[in-house]
C-alpha positions as CSV (number, residue, x, y, z in Angstrom):
1,A,-0.1,-0.1,0.1
2,Q,1.1,3.6,-0.5
3,L,0.3,6.7,1.4
4,F,1.3,10.0,-0.1
5,G,3.4,8.2,-3.0
6,G,5.6,6.2,-0.6
7,L,5.2,3.0,1.3
8,D,3.4,3.3,4.5
9,N,4.4,1.6,7.9
10,L,0.9,0.5,9.2
11,P,0.8,-2.9,10.7
12,F,-0.8,-5.5,8.2
13,F,-4.4,-5.7,10.0
14,L,-4.9,-2.0,9.3
15,L,-3.7,-1.8,5.6
16,R,-6.5,-2.2,2.8
17,Q,-7.3,-5.8,2.4
18,H,-8.4,-7.1,-1.1
19,I,-11.0,-9.9,-1.0
20,P,-10.2,-12.2,-3.9
21,G,-13.0,-13.5,-6.1
22,I,-15.7,-10.9,-5.1
23,D,-13.5,-7.5,-6.0
24,I,-14.0,-5.9,-2.6
25,V,-11.6,-3.9,-0.7
26,V,-11.8,-3.5,3.0
27,D,-10.3,-0.5,4.6
28,P,-9.9,-0.9,8.6
29,C,-8.9,2.5,9.2
30,A,-12.0,3.7,7.6
31,A,-14.4,1.4,9.5
32,I,-12.6,2.2,12.7
33,L,-13.1,6.1,12.2
34,V,-16.9,5.4,11.3
35,F,-17.3,3.4,14.5
36,L,-15.4,6.2,16.4
37,V,-17.8,8.9,15.2
38,T,-20.9,6.8,15.4
39,G,-20.0,6.3,19.3
40,L,-19.3,9.8,19.7
41,L,-22.7,10.7,18.2
42,C,-24.5,8.0,20.3
43,F,-23.4,10.0,23.4
44,G,-25.3,12.9,22.3
45,I,-25.1,16.4,20.4
46,K,-23.5,18.3,23.3
47,E,-20.6,15.8,23.6
48,S,-20.2,15.7,19.8
49,T,-20.1,19.7,19.9
50,V,-17.0,19.5,21.8
51,A,-15.3,17.3,19.3
52,Q,-16.5,19.3,16.5
53,G,-15.1,22.5,18.3
54,I,-11.6,20.9,18.7
55,V,-11.7,19.9,14.9
56,T,-12.6,23.3,13.9
57,S,-9.9,24.8,16.1
58,V,-7.3,22.5,14.2
59,N,-8.8,23.4,11.0
60,V,-8.7,27.1,11.7
61,C,-5.0,26.9,12.9
62,A,-4.0,25.1,9.7
63,L,-5.7,27.8,7.9
64,L,-3.9,30.5,9.6
65,F,-0.5,29.0,9.3
66,V,-1.1,28.6,5.4
67,I,-2.1,32.3,5.4
68,V,0.9,33.6,7.5
69,A,3.6,31.2,5.8
70,G,2.3,32.1,2.2
71,G,2.2,35.8,3.1
72,Y,5.7,35.6,4.6
73,I,7.0,33.9,1.4
74,G,5.1,36.4,-0.8
75,F,6.3,39.4,0.9
76,K,9.9,38.2,1.1
77,S,10.1,37.7,-2.7
78,G,8.1,41.0,-3.4
79,W,5.2,39.3,-5.2
80,V,7.6,39.3,-8.6
81,G,5.5,39.1,-11.7
82,Y,2.1,39.7,-10.2
83,E,-0.2,42.6,-11.4
84,L,-3.6,43.1,-10.4
85,P,-5.9,44.1,-13.5
86,T,-7.8,47.4,-12.8
87,G,-11.2,48.7,-14.0
88,Y,-14.6,48.0,-13.0
89,F,-15.2,44.5,-14.2
90,P,-11.4,43.4,-14.4
91,F,-11.8,39.6,-14.2
92,G,-14.8,39.4,-16.7
93,V,-17.6,37.1,-16.4
94,D,-15.5,34.2,-15.7
95,G,-14.2,35.9,-12.6
96,M,-17.6,37.0,-11.3
97,L,-18.9,33.3,-11.9
98,A,-15.8,32.0,-9.8
99,G,-16.4,34.4,-6.9
100,S,-20.4,33.8,-7.0
101,A,-19.8,29.9,-6.9
102,T,-17.4,30.4,-3.9
103,V,-19.8,32.4,-2.1
104,F,-22.6,30.0,-2.7
105,F,-20.8,27.1,-1.4
106,A,-19.6,29.1,1.6
107,Y,-23.5,29.7,2.2
108,V,-24.1,26.0,1.9
109,G,-21.4,25.5,4.5
110,F,-23.1,28.2,6.8
111,D,-26.5,26.3,6.3
112,A,-24.8,23.4,7.8
113,V,-23.6,25.2,10.7
114,A,-27.1,26.6,11.4
115,S,-28.9,23.5,11.2
116,T,-26.2,21.9,13.7
117,A,-26.6,25.1,16.2
118,E,-30.5,24.2,16.0
119,E,-30.1,21.1,17.7
120,V,-27.7,22.5,20.6
């Protein structure tokens, strides 16, 4: 098995197993994760909210790291070769559609947060 382009060091019982004859691949790591999340949800929404808060904090920290590291590297090199077009509609229809798609999917994510908050 390969993980990120190289061989992984997982024990044999955690590697993906191919069942010959019926073309089924069993992934024990995925099954364990599903059982852990199911067990967490069985305890209730209040307890899973704590776990969701921890995961969200890790995601925000990773996002901040990418922003800070990218800003540092960008400002260090002086943004060589990057010029922003000017004008009223600089990116045209393609840019407008890309931006509106981003906003739409961000709103769909907000809807998921709002429906979860309703249950708390």
